[in-house]
C-alpha positions as CSV (number, residue, x, y, z in Angstrom):
1,M,44.5,7.5,55.3
2,H,43.7,4.5,53.2
3,H,45.0,4.9,50.1
4,V,43.4,4.5,46.2
5,R,46.7,4.3,43.9
6,L,41.5,18.1,39.6
7,T,42.2,23.6,39.8
8,L,38.4,22.5,41.7
9,H,37.5,21.6,38.7
10,R,34.2,19.2,37.7
11,L,34.5,16.2,39.6
12,F,35.4,17.7,43.0
13,A,33.3,20.8,43.0
14,A,30.3,17.9,41.8
15,L,31.5,15.3,45.1
16,V,31.1,18.2,47.7
17,A,28.0,19.2,46.6
18,S,26.6,15.6,46.1
19,L,28.3,15.5,49.7
20,C,26.6,18.7,51.1
21,V,29.3,19.3,53.1
22,A,28.6,21.8,56.3
23,V,30.9,24.7,55.1
24,A,28.6,26.5,56.6
25,A,29.8,25.3,60.2
26,Q,33.3,26.8,61.7
27,A,35.9,25.9,59.3
28,A,39.2,24.5,61.3
29,D,41.9,26.6,61.8
30,R,44.9,26.1,59.9
31,A,47.0,24.6,62.5
32,R,44.6,22.0,63.3
33,L,43.9,20.5,59.4
34,Q,48.0,20.6,59.6
35,D,47.5,17.9,62.6
36,F,44.4,16.4,60.9
37,L,46.4,15.4,57.9
38,E,49.7,14.1,60.3
39,V,47.3,12.1,62.5
40,T,44.8,10.6,59.4
41,G,48.0,10.0,57.4
42,F,47.0,12.5,54.3
43,D,50.1,14.2,54.4
44,V,52.2,10.9,53.4
45,A,49.6,10.3,50.7
46,L,50.0,13.3,49.2
47,E,53.4,12.9,49.2
48,S,53.0,9.6,47.8
49,I,51.9,11.3,44.4
50,K,55.3,11.8,43.7
51,L,55.7,8.3,43.0
52,S,53.0,8.3,40.1
53,A,54.9,11.3,37.8
54,E,56.7,7.8,36.6
55,S,53.2,7.1,35.0
56,A,53.5,10.6,33.0
57,P,56.5,10.1,30.7
58,Q,54.3,6.7,29.6
59,M,51.3,8.7,28.6
60,L,53.7,10.7,26.2
61,G,54.9,6.9,24.5
62,A,59.2,7.4,26.6
63,D,60.1,6.5,29.6
64,A,60.8,8.6,32.8
65,Q,64.7,6.7,32.5
66,D,65.0,8.7,28.8
67,F,65.5,12.6,31.1
68,G,67.4,10.7,33.1
69,F,68.3,13.2,36.5
70,Q,66.6,16.6,34.7
71,W,63.4,14.2,35.5
72,T,64.4,13.5,39.4
73,A,65.7,17.0,39.5
74,L,61.9,18.4,37.6
75,T,59.7,15.8,39.7
76,E,61.8,17.3,43.2
77,Q,60.3,20.8,42.2
78,V,57.3,20.2,40.6
79,F,55.8,17.7,43.4
80,D,56.9,19.7,46.7
81,K,55.6,18.3,49.5
82,K,55.1,21.8,51.1
83,I,53.1,23.4,47.6
84,M,50.8,19.9,48.0
85,H,50.7,20.1,51.7
86,G,49.6,24.0,51.4
87,L,47.1,23.1,48.2
88,A,45.3,20.4,50.1
89,L,45.1,23.0,53.1
90,D,43.6,25.6,51.6
91,I,40.8,23.5,50.3
92,L,40.2,21.4,53.2
93,G,40.3,25.0,55.0
94,E,37.2,25.7,53.2
95,T,34.9,22.7,53.1
96,L,36.3,20.4,56.4
97,S,33.6,21.1,59.0
98,D,35.1,20.6,62.4
99,D,32.5,17.8,63.2
100,L,34.4,15.6,60.6
101,L,37.5,16.1,61.4
102,N,37.7,15.8,65.0
103,H,35.5,11.9,63.8
104,A,38.3,11.0,62.0
105,A,40.9,12.3,63.7
106,A,38.9,10.6,66.6
107,F,40.2,7.5,65.0
108,Y,43.4,7.2,64.3
109,E,44.2,9.0,67.4
110,T,43.7,5.5,68.6
111,D,46.2,3.6,69.1
112,L,44.3,0.8,67.0
113,G,44.2,4.3,64.5
114,K,48.6,5.0,64.6
115,R,49.0,1.4,64.6
116,L,47.0,1.7,60.7
117,V,48.6,5.1,59.9
118,A,52.1,3.6,60.2
119,V,52.4,1.2,58.0
120,E,49.6,2.4,55.7
121,N,52.6,5.6,55.7
122,A,55.0,3.3,54.9
123,S,52.4,1.6,51.9
124,H,52.3,4.8,50.1
125,L,56.0,5.2,50.2
126,T,57.1,1.7,49.3
127,Q,58.9,2.2,46.1
128,D,59.1,-1.1,45.0
129,D,55.2,-1.4,43.6
130,G,55.8,-4.9,42.4
131,L,57.4,-6.6,45.3
132,K,54.3,-4.9,46.4
133,S,52.1,-5.4,44.5
134,E,53.2,-10.0,44.1
135,S,53.3,-9.9,47.5
136,G,49.7,-8.9,48.1
137,E,48.6,-11.4,45.1
138,D,50.2,-14.3,47.1
139,I,48.4,-13.4,49.9
140,V,45.3,-13.4,48.0
141,A,45.5,-16.3,47.1
142,G,46.3,-17.6,50.1
143,L,43.5,-16.7,51.6
144,L,41.4,-17.3,49.1
145,R,42.1,-21.2,49.5
146,I,41.8,-21.4,52.8
147,G,38.3,-19.6,52.9
148,S,39.1,-16.7,55.0
149,P,36.5,-14.4,55.7
150,R,39.3,-11.4,55.7
151,L,38.8,-11.4,52.3
152,E,35.7,-9.8,52.2
153,I,35.8,-7.7,55.4
154,L,39.1,-6.5,52.7
155,K,36.5,-5.8,50.1
156,R,34.2,-3.8,52.0
157,M,37.2,-1.4,53.6
158,N,38.0,-0.6,50.0
159,Q,34.7,0.3,49.4
160,A,33.9,1.7,52.4
161,S,37.6,4.2,51.8
162,D,36.1,4.7,47.8
163,S,32.3,5.0,49.0
164,A,31.8,7.7,46.3
165,G,33.1,5.8,43.2
166,T,35.8,8.6,42.3
167,A,38.9,6.5,41.3
168,V,38.3,5.3,38.0
169,R,36.7,8.8,36.8
170,A,39.3,10.4,38.7
171,I,42.2,9.1,37.1
172,Q,40.5,9.5,33.9
173,E,40.7,13.3,34.7
174,V,44.0,13.3,36.1
175,Q,45.1,11.7,32.5
176,V,42.8,13.6,29.6
177,R,44.3,17.7,32.1
178,F,48.1,16.0,31.7
179,L,48.2,14.8,27.8
180,M,45.8,18.2,26.9
181,A,48.3,20.2,29.4
182,A,51.3,18.5,28.0
183,A,49.6,19.3,24.0
184,A,49.1,23.1,24.7
185,A,52.8,23.4,25.6
186,G,53.8,21.9,22.8
187,V,55.7,18.5,24.6
188,V,53.3,16.0,22.5
189,E,50.5,16.2,19.1
190,L,47.7,14.5,20.2
191,R,45.8,13.3,16.8
192,M,42.8,13.9,19.1
193,D,40.1,16.9,20.7
194,E,39.3,16.4,24.2
195,A,36.2,15.1,23.3
196,D,37.1,12.2,21.6
197,L,40.0,12.1,24.1
198,R,37.7,11.4,27.0
199,E,35.6,8.7,24.9
200,A,38.4,6.7,24.2
201,F,39.0,6.3,27.8
202,R,35.3,5.9,28.5
203,A,35.9,3.3,26.8
204,D,38.1,1.2,28.6
205,E,36.5,2.5,31.9
206,A,35.5,-1.5,33.4
207,E,38.2,-3.0,32.4
208,M,40.4,0.0,34.3
209,R,37.7,-0.9,37.1
210,R,38.3,-4.3,37.8
211,S,42.3,-3.6,37.8
212,L,41.7,-1.2,40.2
213,Q,39.9,-3.6,42.2
214,V,42.3,-5.9,42.0
215,S,45.2,-3.9,43.1
216,A,43.1,-2.0,46.1
217,L,42.6,-5.7,47.2
218,S,46.1,-6.7,46.9
219,G,47.2,-3.5,48.6
220,A,45.4,-3.7,51.7
221,A,46.1,-7.2,52.3
222,Y,49.9,-6.4,51.7
223,T,49.5,-3.6,54.1
224,Y,47.3,-5.0,57.1
225,Q,48.8,-8.6,57.2
226,A,50.2,-8.3,60.2
227,F,46.5,-7.3,61.6
228,S,44.3,-9.6,63.3
229,D,41.3,-9.9,61.5
230,A,39.1,-8.6,64.0
231,E,41.3,-5.4,63.9
232,V,40.5,-5.2,59.5
233,E,36.7,-5.4,60.4
234,T,37.0,-2.6,63.5
235,Y,38.8,-0.3,61.0
236,T,36.2,-1.1,58.3
237,Q,33.4,-0.5,60.5
238,A,35.1,2.8,61.3
239,L,35.4,3.6,57.8
240,E,32.3,2.8,56.8
241,H,30.0,4.8,59.5
242,P,28.7,8.0,57.8
243,D,31.2,10.4,58.7
244,M,34.4,8.6,57.7
245,R,33.1,8.3,54.7
246,K,32.3,11.8,53.4
247,V,35.3,12.6,55.4
248,Y,37.1,10.2,53.1
249,D,35.3,11.1,49.9
250,L,36.1,14.8,50.4
251,M,40.1,13.4,50.8
252,N,40.0,11.2,47.8
253,A,38.8,14.7,46.3
254,V,41.6,16.5,47.4
255,Q,44.2,14.6,46.7
256,Y,43.2,13.6,42.7
257,E,42.3,17.3,42.4
258,I,46.3,17.7,43.9
259,M,47.7,15.1,41.9
260,A,46.0,16.8,38.7
261,N,46.7,20.3,39.0
262,R,50.8,18.7,39.8
263,F,50.7,17.0,36.9
264,E,49.4,19.8,34.6
265,A,52.1,21.6,36.1
266,L,54.8,19.0,35.5
267,A,53.4,19.0,31.3
268,A,53.6,22.6,31.4
269,R,57.6,22.2,31.7
270,M,58.8,18.9,30.2
271,K,59.0,21.0,27.0
272,G,62.8,22.0,28.1
273,L,63.8,18.6,29.0
274,Q,65.8,16.1,26.7
275,P,64.6,14.3,25.0
276,S,61.4,16.0,25.2
277,Q,61.5,16.6,20.9
278,E,61.3,13.0,20.7
279,L,58.0,12.7,22.7
């Protein structure tokens, strides 16, 4: 699954409604949905959510390393892939029609699709984000120097895989729900109420959007560096198909829903960690 790095809350509900997903069609059974997670790489994309947990203490003015082994043990429990896969299967079982599932699976079952998923999976689980980001930026700089058309293809690819434009608002939603859950659990004392917190995040929205676009471009340049321009164009065209856009809009909504769900669970359990009283 091409990657950009909430309980069924407003974002998910609104997005599904806006997509007019054909839920009246026969829903895919659980076994086929499990195959869908694997063939598209969505299972690994979900597993990589655990890596984002490192940002949770930072939102509270701490560092994950401050908690040592406790943090590792807690995140392993909260971001257990069986839990996250189960949530994904539950949601997709109610929203993903057979037609959309078949359309996406047909592409990812091709030779090119399998090769793409292999490198995407490896990229999702890369621990050294700094090296990945630096390498991607160097590739982008090189493509700019030679005036390569590949950059525009990569930009189209990123736009197609987040055609609903949900990334910025979804990340804000994750942050707000995590902080509110942390406050409710007594982990942190907030000086702002929820409305003021949302407004503060909105004030930084333009800068966050630019940052995500730059990060997504360097990430794509790094991930797909072994593919030819023609192959990247083929992938981009596949992502731009209306049915694939619906699939990706739905998967993005599911991914952020699960992320927020798990971050809320994480916040509820951080009170017992040391040095939680110092947060």
